[in-house]
C-alpha positions as CSV (number, residue, x, y, z in Angstrom):
1,M,-54.4,-40.9,-32.4
2,R,-54.3,-37.8,-34.6
3,P,-51.3,-35.4,-33.5
4,G,-52.4,-32.8,-30.8
5,T,-55.2,-34.6,-29.3
6,L,-55.0,-36.0,-26.0
7,D,-54.7,-39.6,-24.6
8,D,-56.0,-41.4,-21.4
9,D,-52.8,-40.5,-19.3
10,T,-53.2,-36.9,-19.9
11,P,-54.3,-35.7,-16.0
12,S,-57.6,-33.8,-15.6
13,G,-57.6,-30.3,-16.9
14,F,-54.8,-30.2,-19.3
15,D,-57.1,-31.2,-22.3
16,A,-59.6,-28.4,-21.7
17,P,-59.9,-26.0,-24.6
18,D,-57.2,-23.1,-24.5
19,P,-59.2,-19.6,-25.2
20,D,-55.7,-18.1,-25.4
21,A,-54.3,-20.7,-28.0
22,D,-53.7,-18.0,-31.1
23,W,-51.0,-16.3,-28.7
24,S,-47.9,-16.9,-27.3
25,L,-46.7,-16.9,-24.0
26,P,-46.5,-13.5,-22.8
27,A,-42.7,-11.7,-22.1
28,W,-42.7,-11.6,-18.2
29,L,-43.1,-15.3,-17.9
30,Y,-39.4,-15.3,-19.2
31,N,-37.6,-12.9,-17.0
32,D,-40.3,-12.6,-13.3
33,P,-38.9,-14.3,-10.7
34,E,-42.2,-14.5,-8.8
35,Y,-43.3,-16.7,-11.9
36,F,-40.3,-18.2,-12.2
37,A,-40.3,-19.6,-8.4
38,L,-44.4,-20.7,-9.2
39,E,-43.1,-22.7,-12.5
40,I,-40.1,-24.4,-10.8
41,E,-42.6,-26.0,-7.8
42,R,-45.5,-26.8,-10.7
43,A,-43.4,-27.7,-13.7
44,I,-40.0,-28.8,-13.1
45,R,-40.0,-30.4,-9.3
46,P,-42.6,-32.6,-10.3
47,S,-41.6,-33.6,-13.8
48,W,-39.0,-36.7,-14.8
49,Q,-35.6,-35.7,-16.0
50,I,-33.0,-37.8,-17.5
51,L,-30.2,-38.6,-15.0
52,C,-27.8,-41.1,-17.3
53,H,-27.7,-44.6,-19.1
54,E,-28.2,-47.8,-17.5
55,S,-24.9,-48.8,-18.7
56,D,-23.4,-45.8,-16.9
57,I,-23.5,-47.4,-13.8
58,A,-23.1,-51.4,-14.9
59,E,-21.6,-52.5,-11.7
60,A,-22.9,-52.6,-8.1
61,G,-21.3,-49.5,-6.3
62,A,-21.3,-47.3,-9.6
63,Y,-22.9,-43.9,-9.0
64,R,-24.2,-40.9,-11.0
65,T,-25.2,-37.7,-9.9
66,L,-28.0,-34.8,-10.9
67,D,-27.8,-31.3,-9.7
68,Y,-30.5,-29.1,-10.2
69,L,-32.8,-26.4,-8.6
70,G,-30.8,-26.5,-5.8
71,E,-30.7,-30.1,-5.2
72,S,-28.4,-32.6,-5.7
73,V,-29.4,-36.2,-7.0
74,L,-27.7,-39.5,-6.9
75,A,-28.3,-42.8,-8.6
76,V,-26.7,-45.7,-7.6
77,R,-26.4,-49.4,-8.5
78,G,-27.1,-52.0,-5.9
79,T,-25.5,-55.2,-4.8
80,G,-28.3,-57.2,-6.5
81,G,-28.4,-55.0,-9.6
82,E,-31.5,-52.9,-8.6
83,I,-31.0,-49.1,-9.6
84,R,-32.1,-46.7,-6.7
85,A,-31.6,-42.8,-6.0
86,F,-31.6,-40.9,-3.3
87,A,-30.9,-37.3,-2.6
88,N,-27.1,-36.6,-2.2
89,V,-27.1,-35.3,1.2
90,C,-26.1,-36.6,4.7
91,R,-28.9,-37.0,7.4
92,H,-26.3,-35.5,10.3
93,R,-25.2,-32.3,8.7
94,A,-26.2,-32.2,5.5
95,M,-23.2,-32.8,3.9
96,R,-23.0,-34.1,0.3
97,L,-21.8,-37.6,0.2
98,V,-20.1,-37.1,-3.3
99,E,-18.8,-35.2,-5.4
100,G,-18.7,-34.9,-9.4
101,P,-20.9,-36.7,-12.0
102,S,-19.7,-40.2,-11.7
103,G,-18.0,-42.4,-9.4
104,C,-17.8,-46.3,-7.4
105,A,-18.1,-47.1,-3.9
106,R,-19.0,-50.4,-1.4
107,K,-20.3,-47.9,0.7
108,L,-21.5,-44.3,0.7
109,T,-19.2,-42.9,3.6
110,C,-20.1,-38.9,4.4
111,P,-16.8,-36.8,4.1
112,Y,-17.4,-34.7,7.5
113,H,-18.4,-37.2,10.4
114,A,-18.0,-40.1,8.4
115,W,-21.5,-41.1,8.5
116,T,-22.1,-44.3,6.6
117,Y,-24.7,-45.8,4.5
118,E,-25.2,-49.2,2.2
119,L,-25.9,-49.3,-1.4
120,D,-29.4,-49.0,-0.8
121,G,-30.0,-46.2,1.2
122,R,-29.7,-47.9,4.9
123,L,-27.5,-46.0,7.6
124,S,-25.4,-48.7,8.8
125,G,-22.2,-46.6,10.8
126,V,-22.0,-43.9,12.7
127,P,-18.3,-43.0,15.2
128,S,-19.5,-42.6,18.9
129,K,-23.6,-43.7,17.7
130,G,-23.8,-43.7,21.6
131,D,-23.4,-39.7,21.8
132,Y,-26.6,-39.1,19.9
133,P,-29.6,-39.9,22.2
134,A,-32.6,-39.0,19.3
135,L,-30.7,-41.6,16.7
136,R,-32.4,-44.4,15.4
137,L,-30.4,-45.9,12.3
138,E,-33.8,-47.0,10.8
139,D,-35.1,-43.8,11.0
140,N,-32.4,-41.9,9.3
141,G,-31.3,-43.8,5.9
142,L,-30.8,-41.8,2.7
143,A,-33.8,-40.0,1.7
144,P,-35.5,-41.5,-1.6
145,V,-35.8,-39.9,-4.7
146,A,-38.3,-41.5,-7.1
147,V,-36.8,-43.4,-10.3
148,Q,-37.7,-45.0,-13.3
149,I,-36.0,-46.9,-16.6
150,W,-37.0,-46.0,-20.0
151,R,-35.2,-48.2,-22.8
152,G,-32.5,-47.9,-20.7
153,F,-32.3,-44.6,-19.4
154,V,-32.6,-43.6,-16.1
155,F,-34.9,-40.7,-14.7
156,V,-35.8,-39.3,-11.6
157,R,-38.0,-36.5,-10.2
158,L,-37.8,-34.8,-6.9
159,E,-41.4,-35.1,-6.1
160,P,-45.2,-36.5,-6.9
161,G,-46.8,-34.5,-9.9
162,P,-49.5,-35.1,-12.1
163,F,-47.5,-36.0,-15.3
164,P,-47.5,-39.3,-16.7
165,S,-44.4,-41.5,-16.9
166,V,-41.9,-41.1,-19.7
167,A,-43.2,-44.6,-21.2
168,A,-46.4,-42.9,-21.6
169,M,-45.4,-39.7,-23.0
170,M,-43.4,-42.0,-25.5
171,A,-45.9,-44.4,-26.4
172,P,-47.2,-43.0,-29.6
173,Y,-43.7,-43.1,-30.8
174,D,-42.9,-46.5,-29.2
175,A,-43.1,-48.4,-32.2
176,E,-40.8,-46.3,-34.0
177,I,-37.8,-46.0,-31.4
178,A,-37.7,-49.5,-30.3
179,P,-35.4,-50.7,-33.6
180,Y,-32.9,-48.0,-32.4
181,R,-32.0,-50.6,-29.7
182,L,-31.5,-47.6,-26.7
183,E,-31.0,-50.3,-24.4
184,D,-27.7,-51.7,-26.0
185,M,-25.9,-47.9,-26.2
186,R,-23.5,-46.7,-24.8
187,G,-21.9,-43.5,-23.9
188,L,-20.0,-41.6,-26.3
189,A,-18.2,-38.7,-24.4
190,P,-18.3,-37.2,-20.9
191,E,-21.9,-34.9,-20.3
192,R,-21.4,-31.3,-21.5
193,L,-22.5,-28.5,-19.4
194,R,-23.3,-25.4,-21.3
195,E,-24.5,-22.2,-19.5
196,R,-26.8,-19.9,-21.5
197,A,-28.5,-16.2,-20.4
198,V,-32.0,-17.5,-21.7
199,N,-35.1,-18.6,-19.5
200,W,-35.3,-22.4,-19.9
201,K,-38.6,-22.1,-22.0
202,Q,-36.7,-20.5,-24.8
203,V,-34.6,-23.0,-25.3
204,G,-37.5,-25.6,-25.3
205,D,-39.7,-22.8,-27.6
206,N,-36.3,-22.8,-30.2
207,Y,-36.2,-26.6,-30.2
208,S,-39.8,-27.3,-31.3
209,D,-39.9,-24.2,-33.7
210,N,-40.4,-25.2,-37.0
211,L,-40.6,-22.1,-39.0
212,H,-37.3,-20.5,-38.2
213,I,-35.2,-23.7,-40.0
214,P,-35.1,-22.4,-43.3
215,V,-34.5,-18.6,-42.4
216,A,-31.6,-19.6,-39.4
217,H,-30.6,-23.1,-40.7
218,D,-28.9,-23.0,-43.7
219,G,-26.7,-26.3,-43.1
220,L,-30.1,-28.0,-41.8
221,T,-32.0,-27.0,-45.2
222,R,-29.3,-28.2,-47.3
223,L,-29.5,-31.3,-45.5
224,F,-33.2,-32.0,-45.5
225,G,-34.4,-30.0,-48.5
226,K,-38.4,-29.5,-47.6
227,S,-38.7,-32.7,-45.7
228,Y,-38.4,-30.9,-42.2
229,R,-42.3,-32.0,-40.5
230,I,-43.1,-31.4,-37.2
231,E,-46.1,-32.6,-35.1
232,A,-47.4,-32.5,-31.1
233,R,-48.9,-35.1,-29.1
234,P,-50.2,-34.1,-25.7
235,W,-46.6,-34.6,-23.5
236,V,-44.2,-34.8,-26.9
237,D,-43.1,-32.8,-29.8
238,R,-41.7,-34.8,-33.1
239,M,-40.0,-33.4,-35.4
240,S,-37.9,-35.0,-38.6
241,G,-36.2,-34.6,-41.5
242,A,-35.0,-37.0,-44.2
243,I,-31.2,-36.2,-45.5
244,D,-31.2,-35.1,-48.7
245,E,-29.4,-36.5,-51.7
246,G,-27.9,-34.0,-53.6
247,H,-24.3,-32.9,-53.4
248,K,-25.0,-29.0,-51.8
249,G,-23.2,-28.1,-48.4
250,N,-19.7,-28.1,-46.7
251,F,-17.3,-30.6,-46.6
252,W,-18.7,-32.4,-43.0
253,E,-22.4,-32.0,-45.0
254,R,-21.0,-33.9,-48.0
255,F,-18.9,-36.5,-46.1
256,Y,-22.0,-37.3,-43.8
257,R,-24.3,-38.0,-47.2
258,A,-21.9,-40.0,-48.7
259,H,-20.6,-41.9,-45.8
260,L,-23.4,-42.8,-43.5
261,P,-22.9,-46.4,-43.0
262,R,-26.7,-49.1,-43.3
263,A,-28.1,-49.5,-39.9
264,G,-28.9,-53.2,-40.3
265,H,-31.0,-52.8,-37.1
266,L,-32.9,-49.8,-38.6
267,P,-36.0,-50.0,-41.1
268,E,-35.4,-48.7,-44.6
269,A,-37.5,-45.3,-43.1
270,S,-35.3,-44.7,-40.9
271,Q,-31.7,-45.4,-42.4
272,R,-31.3,-41.4,-43.4
273,R,-33.9,-39.8,-41.3
274,W,-32.9,-37.3,-38.3
275,L,-35.5,-37.5,-35.8
276,Y,-36.2,-35.1,-33.0
277,Y,-38.3,-35.7,-29.5
278,R,-39.1,-33.3,-27.1
279,L,-40.1,-34.5,-24.0
280,W,-42.2,-32.7,-21.5
281,P,-41.4,-30.2,-19.7
282,N,-38.0,-29.5,-20.5
283,M,-36.2,-32.3,-22.2
284,A,-34.9,-33.5,-26.0
285,F,-33.0,-36.5,-27.9
286,D,-32.2,-36.5,-30.9
287,L,-32.5,-39.7,-32.8
288,Y,-29.9,-40.9,-35.9
289,A,-29.2,-44.0,-37.6
290,D,-25.6,-43.2,-36.2
291,Q,-26.2,-42.1,-32.9
292,I,-28.7,-40.4,-30.0
293,D,-28.0,-37.0,-28.4
294,F,-30.2,-36.3,-25.0
295,M,-30.4,-32.7,-23.9
296,Q,-32.2,-31.0,-21.0
297,W,-32.5,-27.4,-20.3
298,L,-32.0,-26.8,-16.2
299,P,-33.5,-23.6,-15.0
300,L,-31.1,-21.8,-12.8
301,T,-32.6,-18.0,-12.4
302,P,-35.4,-16.3,-14.5
303,T,-33.2,-15.7,-16.9
304,T,-30.0,-18.3,-17.0
305,S,-30.3,-22.0,-17.6
306,V,-28.0,-24.6,-17.8
307,L,-27.8,-27.1,-21.4
308,R,-27.0,-30.6,-20.2
309,E,-25.9,-33.0,-23.0
310,M,-24.8,-36.3,-23.3
311,A,-24.4,-38.6,-26.3
312,Y,-24.7,-42.6,-26.5
313,A,-24.6,-45.2,-29.6
314,L,-24.3,-48.9,-30.2
315,P,-21.0,-49.8,-29.8
316,S,-18.7,-50.1,-33.0
317,D,-14.9,-50.3,-34.1
318,D,-15.9,-49.0,-37.8
319,R,-13.4,-46.2,-38.7
320,T,-16.1,-45.4,-41.1
321,M,-19.0,-44.5,-38.5
322,K,-16.7,-42.9,-36.1
323,L,-15.9,-40.4,-38.8
324,V,-19.5,-40.0,-39.6
325,R,-20.1,-39.9,-36.0
326,Y,-17.7,-36.8,-36.0
327,A,-19.1,-35.1,-39.5
328,N,-22.7,-35.3,-37.5
329,W,-21.2,-33.4,-34.6
330,R,-19.2,-30.8,-36.9
331,I,-23.0,-30.2,-38.6
332,N,-24.5,-30.1,-35.2
333,R,-21.9,-27.5,-33.3
334,V,-22.8,-24.9,-36.4
335,V,-26.5,-25.7,-35.2
336,N,-26.2,-25.1,-31.7
337,K,-24.2,-22.1,-32.4
338,E,-27.0,-20.6,-34.7
339,D,-29.7,-21.3,-32.0
340,T,-27.6,-20.2,-28.9
341,W,-27.6,-16.6,-31.0
342,L,-31.4,-16.6,-31.7
343,I,-32.6,-17.7,-28.4
344,E,-30.2,-14.9,-26.4
345,R,-31.6,-12.3,-28.6
346,V,-35.1,-13.4,-28.0
347,Q,-34.4,-13.4,-24.7
348,R,-33.1,-9.9,-24.6
349,G,-36.1,-8.9,-26.5
350,M,-38.5,-10.3,-23.8
351,G,-37.6,-7.9,-21.4
352,S,-38.6,-4.9,-24.1
353,A,-41.6,-2.7,-23.1
354,S,-42.9,-2.7,-26.5
355,Y,-43.3,-6.6,-26.4
356,E,-46.3,-8.3,-24.5
357,V,-47.9,-11.2,-26.2
358,G,-47.3,-12.5,-30.5
359,P,-49.6,-14.2,-32.2
360,I,-49.1,-18.2,-33.0
361,G,-49.8,-19.5,-36.2
362,R,-51.9,-22.4,-36.8
363,S,-49.1,-24.1,-38.0
364,E,-47.3,-23.7,-34.8
365,V,-48.5,-26.7,-33.4
366,C,-45.7,-27.6,-30.9
367,L,-45.5,-24.1,-29.0
368,R,-49.2,-24.1,-28.7
369,S,-49.4,-27.9,-27.0
370,F,-46.2,-26.3,-24.7
371,A,-48.3,-23.4,-24.0
372,R,-51.5,-24.8,-23.3
373,K,-49.9,-27.3,-20.8
374,I,-48.4,-24.1,-18.9
375,R,-51.8,-22.1,-18.9
376,A,-53.4,-25.1,-17.5
377,L,-50.7,-25.7,-14.6
378,I,-50.6,-21.8,-13.9
379,P,-54.1,-20.0,-15.2
380,E,-51.7,-16.0,-14.8
381,A,-49.9,-16.9,-17.1
382,R,-52.5,-15.8,-19.6
383,Q,-52.3,-12.3,-18.5
384,H,-50.5,-10.5,-21.1
385,R,-48.9,-8.5,-18.0
386,A,-47.2,-9.4,-14.9
387,P,-49.8,-8.7,-12.0
388,A,-49.0,-6.9,-8.8
389,A,-46.2,-8.4,-6.6
390,G,-47.4,-10.8,-4.4
391,W,-49.7,-12.7,-6.4
392,S,-48.9,-15.9,-6.3
393,R,-49.2,-16.1,-2.4
394,S,-53.0,-14.7,-2.8
395,P,-55.7,-16.9,-1.8
């Protein structure tokens, strides 16, 4: 299948020609509260979101949480090994059952009134149960949340939607990803949350933007030379760069080049290649020979987001590998700082009365792909200026 074409997992309507393909998404989509609410309803709530790795909840009772869009989702390992997900909300008075990103419990007991739930979500204990005339235990289990596992990673979604599974989204690159043994990876560090003063789309736009690499990222340009490439599939963008064998760069760039160990489980083409995948609508992961980094950009308000980051790798006691992973982090810390500077200033520019839309080049295939899906979901996104207030509630 050619980059940019659509496959059998593409929902109806998303493969229609885009008459606005040569234009960016308009500026008002990056700061308008009414549009933001509709976008959350149609794009984010029905989409799969990464929560953790299976190894993060390896034993019975182990759980991880994900808070977003005013919801808290709890993924827990059952006594039979199953992973289930629930709303982290007691069915009595809506108290959160657990606090914090992780923990382990034989049962889930509400800290407010001690209602108790089994690991499969069943309500099994209520103090003074006879005091509740309307109570039926079997009708008051935890509210389930859809969950799926892809290559060892746990994904959830708040409600059904028109989008394919993570496996279907990533199918075009399955053979490329398989040798990395994602199922066998383990966490390198606790998840990191970073709030940014940008609309959530700014992060994804920048992630898939190829034209800014040689302009704004000196370090990546030194590492990759002219090898950086992008392509767009229906539900995932792929970017890649091969590590240049030269001796340019700062200390950590030179160290990474010189000491990156050979990964015996990877084919030759992957040994010194950095791969970037952006999944619809707000997730990405970076694949290196030494580790994998996941990132989500979760919407908070029309002009703020939180970046959630996690790093995983195959277990290794090799000191050189540990130093190489540190070098990787030092390199990408600079890249992240550069990107933060860029997207925050673009966000400010979106608020200027002088800007409505901008032209998109033919080479900007990833931006075109994302904009097409947004316009298919919300046709008003084609308008260069915001409609009159109340448009989203019109018949």
